[in-house]
C-alpha positions as CSV (number, residue, x, y, z in Angstrom):
1,M,-44.7,-37.3,193.9
2,K,-46.5,-40.7,191.5
3,K,-44.0,-43.5,192.2
4,T,-44.3,-46.3,189.5
5,I,-42.0,-49.2,188.5
6,I,-41.7,-46.8,184.9
7,S,-40.3,-43.7,186.4
8,M,-37.8,-45.4,188.8
9,L,-37.0,-47.8,185.6
10,T,-35.9,-44.3,184.1
11,L,-33.9,-43.1,186.7
12,V,-31.5,-46.4,186.4
13,L,-31.3,-45.8,182.6
14,A,-31.4,-42.0,182.2
15,L,-28.3,-42.3,180.4
16,T,-29.4,-44.7,177.7
17,L,-31.5,-42.4,176.8
18,C,-29.8,-39.7,175.4
19,V,-29.3,-41.2,171.8
20,G,-32.5,-39.8,170.0
21,L,-32.8,-36.9,167.8
22,F,-33.5,-35.4,170.9
23,V,-32.2,-35.5,174.2
24,G,-35.0,-36.8,176.4
25,C,-33.4,-36.3,179.8
26,N,-32.9,-33.0,181.6
27,P,-30.2,-32.5,184.0
28,T,-30.8,-30.8,187.6
29,D,-29.5,-28.3,189.3
30,G,-29.7,-29.9,193.3
31,D,-32.3,-28.7,195.3
32,N,-33.6,-25.9,192.5
33,G,-35.2,-29.5,190.5
34,P,-35.2,-30.8,186.9
35,K,-33.5,-27.9,184.2
36,L,-35.0,-27.0,180.5
37,S,-32.6,-28.9,178.0
38,T,-30.3,-26.6,176.1
39,E,-29.9,-29.9,173.7
40,V,-30.9,-28.5,169.8
41,W,-32.9,-30.7,168.0
42,E,-31.6,-32.1,165.0
43,G,-34.2,-33.5,163.1
44,D,-35.9,-32.3,159.9
45,V,-39.8,-33.2,162.0
46,I,-40.7,-32.2,165.2
47,Y,-42.0,-34.3,167.3
48,V,-44.7,-33.2,169.6
49,G,-47.5,-36.2,171.2
50,N,-50.6,-36.2,173.6
51,T,-52.8,-38.9,174.4
52,A,-56.6,-38.7,174.2
53,G,-59.4,-40.8,174.4
54,T,-60.5,-41.1,171.0
55,T,-61.8,-44.5,171.3
56,G,-64.2,-45.3,174.3
57,A,-66.8,-42.7,176.1
58,L,-64.5,-39.7,174.9
59,A,-64.2,-40.4,171.3
60,S,-66.9,-37.9,170.3
61,I,-64.2,-35.2,172.1
62,G,-60.9,-36.6,171.3
63,G,-61.1,-37.0,167.6
64,P,-62.3,-33.7,167.0
65,F,-59.9,-32.1,169.1
66,N,-57.0,-34.0,167.5
67,L,-57.9,-33.4,164.3
68,G,-57.9,-29.8,165.2
69,I,-54.1,-29.7,166.0
70,E,-52.9,-31.5,163.2
71,A,-55.1,-29.0,161.0
72,A,-53.0,-26.2,162.6
73,F,-49.7,-28.2,162.0
74,A,-50.8,-28.9,158.1
75,A,-50.8,-25.1,158.1
76,Y,-47.9,-24.4,159.4
77,N,-46.0,-26.5,157.8
78,A,-47.4,-25.3,154.8
79,A,-46.4,-22.0,155.4
80,G,-42.4,-23.0,155.7
81,G,-42.4,-24.5,159.1
82,F,-39.3,-23.5,161.7
83,N,-36.3,-23.0,159.1
84,G,-37.8,-25.6,157.1
85,K,-38.3,-28.0,159.5
86,T,-42.2,-29.3,159.7
87,V,-44.1,-30.0,163.0
88,A,-46.2,-33.7,163.5
89,L,-47.9,-35.1,166.3
90,K,-47.3,-38.8,167.7
91,H,-50.8,-39.5,169.5
92,Y,-51.9,-42.4,171.5
93,D,-55.1,-43.4,172.4
94,D,-55.6,-44.0,176.1
95,G,-59.5,-44.5,176.3
96,G,-60.1,-41.9,178.5
97,V,-58.6,-44.2,181.2
98,A,-56.0,-42.6,183.7
99,T,-53.8,-45.4,183.8
100,Q,-53.8,-45.7,180.3
101,A,-53.0,-41.7,180.2
102,V,-49.6,-42.7,182.5
103,T,-48.3,-45.6,180.3
104,L,-48.4,-43.7,177.7
105,M,-46.9,-40.2,178.6
106,E,-44.1,-42.2,180.0
107,K,-43.8,-43.9,176.8
108,L,-44.2,-40.5,174.7
109,I,-41.1,-38.9,177.0
110,H,-38.7,-41.5,177.4
111,E,-39.2,-43.8,174.0
112,D,-40.1,-41.0,171.4
113,E,-38.5,-38.5,173.2
114,V,-40.9,-35.7,171.9
115,F,-40.1,-32.2,172.2
116,A,-43.1,-31.1,173.7
117,I,-46.6,-32.1,174.7
118,V,-49.2,-30.4,172.7
119,G,-53.3,-30.8,173.9
120,N,-52.6,-32.7,177.6
121,F,-56.1,-33.9,177.0
122,G,-59.0,-34.4,179.6
123,S,-59.3,-34.0,183.8
124,Y,-59.0,-37.7,184.1
125,A,-55.1,-37.6,182.3
126,V,-53.8,-34.1,183.5
127,D,-53.4,-34.5,187.3
128,V,-51.8,-38.1,186.7
129,N,-49.3,-36.9,184.0
130,L,-48.6,-33.3,185.6
131,E,-45.7,-33.8,188.2
132,T,-44.0,-36.3,185.2
133,L,-43.8,-33.7,182.9
134,K,-42.3,-31.6,185.8
135,E,-40.0,-34.0,186.9
136,E,-38.7,-34.1,183.1
137,A,-38.9,-30.4,182.5
138,V,-41.0,-31.2,179.5
139,P,-43.3,-28.4,178.0
140,M,-46.9,-28.8,178.0
141,I,-48.5,-26.5,175.8
142,Y,-52.3,-26.2,176.4
143,A,-54.4,-28.5,178.8
144,A,-58.0,-29.5,178.0
145,A,-58.9,-29.1,181.3
146,G,-59.7,-26.4,183.9
147,N,-57.6,-28.8,187.0
148,K,-56.5,-26.8,189.9
149,T,-53.2,-28.0,189.4
150,L,-52.6,-26.3,186.6
151,L,-53.0,-23.0,188.1
152,N,-49.6,-21.3,189.0
153,E,-49.6,-17.4,189.3
154,N,-45.4,-17.6,189.9
155,A,-44.3,-20.0,187.8
156,T,-40.2,-19.5,188.7
157,S,-38.4,-23.0,188.5
158,D,-37.6,-24.9,184.6
159,A,-40.2,-27.6,185.9
160,D,-43.3,-25.1,186.3
161,R,-42.0,-22.6,183.5
162,A,-42.4,-25.8,181.1
163,I,-46.4,-25.5,181.7
164,F,-48.5,-23.4,179.8
165,P,-52.1,-24.3,180.6
166,V,-54.5,-22.2,178.2
167,Q,-57.9,-23.6,178.5
168,P,-60.1,-21.6,181.2
169,L,-58.8,-23.1,184.9
170,N,-61.7,-22.7,187.3
171,Q,-60.6,-20.4,189.7
172,T,-59.6,-17.9,187.0
173,E,-63.0,-18.5,185.6
174,G,-64.4,-18.1,189.2
175,R,-62.9,-14.8,189.4
176,M,-64.6,-13.6,186.6
177,L,-68.2,-15.1,187.3
178,I,-67.9,-12.6,190.3
179,L,-66.8,-10.1,188.2
180,R,-69.0,-9.8,185.7
181,A,-72.3,-10.9,188.1
182,F,-71.7,-7.1,189.4
183,A,-70.4,-5.3,186.2
184,P,-72.9,-2.9,184.4
185,L,-75.1,-4.1,181.7
186,T,-73.5,-1.7,179.0
187,A,-70.4,-3.5,179.5
188,G,-71.5,-7.3,179.5
189,G,-71.9,-8.0,182.7
190,L,-75.2,-8.8,184.8
191,G,-75.6,-5.5,186.8
192,A,-76.5,-7.3,190.0
193,T,-77.2,-5.5,193.2
194,K,-77.1,-9.2,195.0
195,V,-75.3,-12.2,194.0
196,G,-76.3,-15.8,195.1
197,V,-73.5,-18.3,194.5
198,V,-74.5,-21.9,194.5
199,S,-71.6,-24.6,195.1
200,N,-71.3,-28.4,195.7
201,S,-68.2,-30.3,196.6
202,N,-67.2,-31.3,192.9
203,E,-63.7,-30.3,192.4
204,A,-64.7,-28.3,189.3
205,S,-68.0,-26.2,191.8
206,A,-65.1,-26.1,194.6
207,S,-62.5,-24.7,192.3
208,L,-65.0,-22.4,190.8
209,L,-66.1,-21.2,194.5
210,A,-62.3,-20.4,195.3
211,G,-62.4,-18.2,192.5
212,I,-64.9,-16.2,193.6
213,K,-64.0,-16.2,196.8
214,A,-60.9,-14.6,196.2
215,E,-61.6,-12.3,193.6
216,A,-64.8,-11.2,195.9
217,A,-62.3,-10.2,198.8
218,N,-60.7,-7.3,196.3
219,L,-64.8,-6.0,195.3
220,P,-65.5,-2.8,196.8
221,E,-67.3,-2.9,200.0
222,A,-70.7,-2.2,198.3
223,Q,-70.5,-5.8,196.3
224,R,-68.4,-7.3,198.6
225,N,-71.3,-7.4,201.3
226,N,-73.9,-8.1,198.9
227,I,-72.8,-12.1,198.1
228,V,-74.6,-15.0,199.6
229,Y,-72.8,-18.2,199.5
230,Q,-74.7,-21.8,199.5
231,E,-72.8,-24.9,199.4
232,V,-75.1,-28.2,198.8
233,V,-74.3,-31.3,200.3
234,T,-76.7,-33.6,198.4
235,T,-78.7,-33.6,195.0
236,D,-81.4,-31.6,196.6
237,Y,-80.7,-28.0,195.9
238,S,-84.4,-26.4,197.3
239,G,-82.9,-25.2,200.3
240,A,-80.1,-23.3,198.9
241,I,-82.5,-21.9,196.0
242,N,-85.1,-21.0,198.6
243,A,-82.2,-19.5,201.0
244,L,-81.2,-17.1,198.1
245,Q,-84.6,-16.0,196.9
246,A,-85.5,-15.2,200.9
247,A,-82.5,-13.3,201.2
248,G,-83.4,-11.4,197.7
249,C,-80.7,-12.1,195.3
250,D,-81.0,-11.0,191.9
251,T,-78.6,-13.0,190.4
252,V,-77.5,-16.4,190.9
253,I,-74.0,-17.9,190.4
254,L,-74.4,-21.8,189.4
255,T,-71.0,-23.1,189.5
256,V,-72.2,-26.5,190.0
257,I,-71.7,-28.5,186.3
258,G,-73.9,-30.9,183.9
259,A,-76.5,-33.0,185.9
260,D,-76.3,-30.9,189.1
261,F,-76.9,-27.3,186.2
262,T,-79.7,-28.4,185.1
263,T,-81.2,-29.4,188.6
264,A,-80.9,-26.4,189.9
265,L,-82.1,-24.4,187.4
266,T,-85.1,-26.5,187.4
267,T,-85.3,-25.8,190.8
268,M,-85.2,-21.9,190.9
269,A,-88.1,-22.7,187.7
270,N,-90.3,-24.6,190.4
271,A,-89.7,-22.1,193.2
272,N,-91.0,-19.5,190.7
273,Y,-87.8,-17.9,191.5
274,Y,-87.5,-14.9,188.7
275,C,-83.5,-13.9,188.4
276,K,-81.1,-13.7,186.3
277,A,-78.7,-16.7,186.2
278,L,-74.9,-17.3,185.3
279,T,-72.8,-20.2,184.9
280,S,-69.0,-21.2,183.6
281,Y,-68.4,-22.1,180.2
282,N,-68.8,-25.3,180.9
283,N,-72.6,-25.3,181.1
284,A,-72.7,-23.1,177.7
285,S,-74.1,-25.7,175.5
286,A,-77.4,-25.5,174.8
287,A,-78.2,-28.4,173.5
288,V,-78.6,-30.0,176.8
289,F,-81.8,-28.8,177.2
290,N,-83.4,-30.2,173.6
291,A,-84.3,-33.5,172.9
292,S,-85.3,-35.7,169.9
293,Y,-88.5,-36.3,169.4
294,D,-90.7,-38.8,167.2
295,L,-93.9,-36.9,166.4
296,D,-95.7,-39.1,164.2
297,G,-95.0,-42.6,166.3
298,D,-93.2,-44.1,163.1
299,G,-90.3,-45.0,165.1
300,K,-87.9,-42.0,163.6
301,T,-86.9,-39.0,165.0
302,E,-88.6,-35.9,163.2
303,T,-87.4,-32.9,165.1
304,T,-85.3,-31.8,168.1
305,L,-87.2,-29.5,170.9
306,M,-86.7,-28.3,173.9
307,A,-87.6,-30.8,176.5
308,E,-90.7,-30.1,178.5
309,Q,-89.3,-29.8,182.2
310,Y,-87.0,-27.2,181.0
311,Q,-89.9,-24.9,179.4
312,P,-90.6,-23.0,182.5
313,V,-87.1,-22.3,183.2
314,F,-86.7,-20.0,180.3
315,S,-90.0,-18.2,181.4
316,K,-88.7,-17.1,184.6
317,I,-85.3,-17.1,184.4
318,A,-82.5,-15.2,182.0
319,L,-80.0,-17.4,181.7
320,Y,-76.3,-16.6,180.8
321,A,-73.0,-18.8,180.4
322,Q,-69.4,-16.8,180.0
323,A,-67.4,-18.2,176.4
324,W,-64.0,-17.8,176.1
325,I,-63.8,-18.0,172.4
326,D,-66.1,-15.3,170.1
327,I,-66.4,-16.4,166.1
328,T,-69.1,-14.1,166.0
329,S,-69.5,-11.1,164.0
330,A,-72.5,-8.7,163.0
331,T,-71.3,-7.9,159.6
332,Y,-68.3,-10.0,157.9
333,L,-69.0,-11.3,154.4
334,Y,-67.5,-14.9,153.4
335,S,-64.1,-13.7,151.9
336,D,-63.4,-17.0,149.7
337,P,-66.1,-17.5,147.5
338,T,-64.4,-19.9,145.4
339,S,-63.0,-22.3,148.4
340,A,-64.6,-26.2,148.8
341,L,-65.5,-24.8,152.2
342,F,-67.8,-22.2,150.6
343,N,-69.3,-24.0,148.3
344,T,-70.1,-26.8,150.8
345,Y,-72.3,-24.1,152.7
346,V,-74.1,-23.1,148.9
347,L,-74.7,-26.4,148.3
348,A,-76.1,-27.0,151.7
349,G,-78.8,-24.1,151.3
350,L,-77.1,-21.9,154.3
351,T,-76.3,-19.2,152.3
352,S,-78.0,-16.2,152.0
353,K,-77.9,-13.8,148.4
354,D,-76.7,-9.8,148.7
355,A,-78.4,-7.3,146.3
356,E,-76.4,-8.3,143.6
357,G,-77.7,-12.4,144.0
358,N,-74.3,-13.1,145.4
359,D,-74.1,-15.9,148.1
360,F,-72.6,-15.1,151.2
361,M,-72.4,-15.8,155.0
362,A,-72.5,-13.8,157.9
363,G,-72.4,-14.2,161.5
364,F,-68.5,-15.1,161.6
365,N,-65.3,-13.0,161.8
366,A,-62.6,-13.2,159.7
367,E,-60.3,-15.2,161.6
368,Y,-62.6,-18.0,162.2
369,W,-63.2,-18.7,158.3
370,V,-59.3,-18.8,157.7
371,I,-59.2,-21.5,160.7
372,A,-62.3,-23.6,159.6
373,N,-61.3,-23.4,156.1
374,N,-57.8,-24.7,157.1
375,I,-59.7,-27.8,159.2
376,F,-62.1,-28.7,156.4
377,N,-58.9,-28.8,153.9
378,Y,-57.3,-31.1,156.1
379,A,-60.3,-33.0,157.3
380,L,-60.7,-34.1,153.2
381,T,-57.4,-35.6,153.7
382,A,-57.7,-37.5,157.2
383,D,-61.7,-37.9,157.4
384,P,-63.2,-36.3,154.3
385,A,-66.8,-37.9,155.3
386,N,-66.5,-35.6,158.3
387,A,-64.9,-32.9,156.9
388,F,-68.0,-30.3,157.2
389,A,-68.9,-31.1,160.2
390,M,-65.1,-30.9,161.5
391,S,-65.2,-27.5,160.1
392,Y,-67.3,-26.1,162.9
393,D,-67.1,-29.0,165.6
394,A,-65.8,-26.9,168.8
395,Y,-63.9,-29.6,170.0
396,A,-61.7,-29.2,166.6
397,L,-61.9,-25.4,167.0
398,A,-60.2,-26.4,170.4
399,G,-57.6,-28.5,168.8
400,Y,-56.7,-26.3,166.8
401,I,-55.8,-23.2,169.1
402,A,-53.6,-25.7,171.2
403,G,-51.7,-26.5,167.5
404,D,-51.9,-22.9,166.6
405,L,-50.1,-22.0,170.0
406,F,-47.2,-24.3,170.1
407,C,-46.3,-22.9,166.6
408,K,-46.6,-19.4,167.5
409,G,-43.8,-19.9,170.3
410,L,-42.1,-21.7,167.1
411,E,-42.8,-18.3,164.9
412,A,-41.6,-16.1,168.5
413,L,-38.2,-18.3,168.3
414,E,-37.2,-18.1,165.1
415,A,-37.8,-14.4,164.7
416,Q,-35.4,-14.5,168.2
417,G,-33.0,-16.3,165.5
418,K,-32.0,-18.7,168.0
419,E,-31.8,-22.6,168.3
420,L,-34.6,-24.7,168.8
421,T,-33.8,-26.1,172.6
422,R,-36.6,-26.8,175.5
423,A,-35.3,-24.0,177.1
424,N,-35.1,-21.5,174.4
425,Y,-38.6,-22.4,173.6
426,V,-39.6,-21.6,177.2
427,E,-38.1,-18.3,177.0
428,A,-39.9,-17.5,173.6
429,M,-43.2,-18.4,174.7
430,E,-42.7,-16.0,177.6
431,S,-41.6,-13.3,175.8
432,G,-44.5,-11.3,175.1
433,V,-48.1,-11.4,174.8
434,I,-49.8,-14.0,172.4
435,D,-52.5,-13.2,170.4
436,L,-55.1,-16.5,171.0
437,A,-56.3,-17.9,167.9
438,L,-60.4,-17.4,168.1
439,A,-59.9,-16.1,171.6
440,D,-58.1,-12.8,173.0
441,T,-54.4,-12.7,174.2
442,I,-52.6,-14.2,176.7
443,S,-49.4,-13.9,178.4
444,F,-47.2,-16.4,180.3
445,Q,-44.5,-13.4,181.5
446,N,-43.6,-13.1,185.2
447,G,-44.4,-16.9,185.7
448,M,-48.1,-16.5,185.0
449,R,-49.7,-19.6,184.5
450,A,-53.3,-18.9,185.0
451,G,-55.0,-19.7,181.7
452,V,-57.2,-17.3,179.5
453,D,-58.7,-14.4,181.5
454,A,-60.8,-12.8,178.7
455,F,-64.2,-14.2,178.5
456,A,-67.9,-13.5,176.5
457,L,-71.1,-13.5,177.5
458,T,-73.4,-16.2,175.5
459,S,-77.3,-15.8,176.0
460,I,-79.2,-19.2,176.3
461,F,-82.8,-18.7,175.6
462,D,-86.2,-20.1,174.5
463,M,-86.0,-19.1,170.6
464,F,-89.4,-21.2,169.7
465,N,-90.3,-22.5,166.9
466,L,-93.2,-22.0,164.7
467,D,-92.1,-24.6,162.0
468,A,-95.5,-25.5,160.4
469,S,-93.7,-28.8,159.1
470,L,-94.5,-30.0,162.9
471,G,-98.2,-29.4,162.6
472,G,-98.6,-25.4,163.5
473,G,-98.6,-23.7,166.7
474,L,-95.6,-22.9,169.6
475,F,-92.8,-25.4,169.7
476,H,-89.9,-23.8,172.2
477,Y,-86.1,-25.1,171.3
478,A,-82.9,-23.7,173.4
479,N,-80.6,-22.0,171.5
480,S,-77.7,-19.9,172.3
481,A,-76.0,-16.7,171.0
482,T,-72.8,-14.6,172.0
483,I,-74.1,-11.1,173.1
484,H,-71.0,-9.1,174.5
485,T,-67.3,-9.5,173.1
486,L,-64.8,-11.1,175.2
487,T,-63.6,-9.0,178.1
488,S,-61.0,-9.1,180.2
489,M,-60.9,-9.2,184.5
490,Q,-59.2,-6.3,184.8
491,D,-61.6,-4.4,182.3
492,Y,-64.5,-5.3,184.7
493,R,-62.0,-4.4,188.2
494,D,-61.4,-0.8,186.6
495,L,-64.7,-0.5,186.3
496,L,-66.2,-1.5,189.1
497,A,-63.5,0.5,191.3
498,A,-64.4,3.4,189.4
């Protein structure tokens, strides 16, 4: 349990904190721990909070993430809020530093007395603040992390019930990785006959591996006996790759993240290992394979192309990653040609013409456009110079999901006709299956706190670049596309058991 001077002081000052709009302290029930507060929120504004790195190394993530949260709140407030009450975010910049995240979380809970934490940001902050949130039974909706400490499949105490992880938890995604590897091609699987698993000691990789092994234990014997595990303890992946190749693994799951992921891939390509490779959503960005180039030597970047060292990867390996958000549609046409966002697409030359000469956008589903409009319209007031970029920014979309989920809890509570207390809010969040914005559904019923368990499949590929302005010839460029929609783990379990 975290021991800080501040947390010790709160034990002494507990009674003096019960004077705000909302009682920041919670009763306890003997050995059963802290209880969810039944005090009614009396203010006209429902304050929630978070800390996030909006300056420093994480600014390009934390800034858009919080903007997305506030865009969701703006849309909810415009629709009437909770019985006329609006929602507002109190945010503190922790600079991406864990010790700062601790201090500022204490401030949110004990000085600001926020109703809940929305968007607990970053792996660095989740672990150091989780115990505090549980000690105070403060609801936490959405963590921008997949830490193993968030996984709880049987939350029964009030402290545990208050925690609502959403973003994929590594162990949960690990389960899906092995299911998808063996699932048939027609269902968005890889149709593997023998699967190799590469891991290292990194926490994310170890958690993904734990999920793979837990799910593998329940697979039919034919699949269970055709999994080969290789753990790498150095930065040299050649031994592990050679072992999997010699074992005849036609599909490889790469649980390693970041630089280890690209290192493993290039090692596979250099070994002439022709196979399918599947990895976590953490590695789903095709941008890591591309680099900017100054082709004419004038000191300016002319184009972005695939870095030369990655070109062999895509000639030998069919590379796939999971995704927990699916915004695609093959047929949907943009529905609101009068919107400011759509006009921005037109002015940027990104639209097409239909048979009648009308501009349209295809490729994205209806829900995405609603949310993109909400983010764009809010950003016009908060950060107009970047409003267009924010409308499709992945981190802004993630923040929107976090803010929207908190509001959906309020909607459920309002529909039940109950007063706004932490205890009532948590019960409302547990009362049914929730449609998650841009994703599938999520359920917190029966103590389940495992994050999303439905994933789409993304293909990462060499799309080639034939742009004549580059001087002719064939140029390589990494891109990605969603090739199979969101599918639940249970769907694959049923298929493999049949």
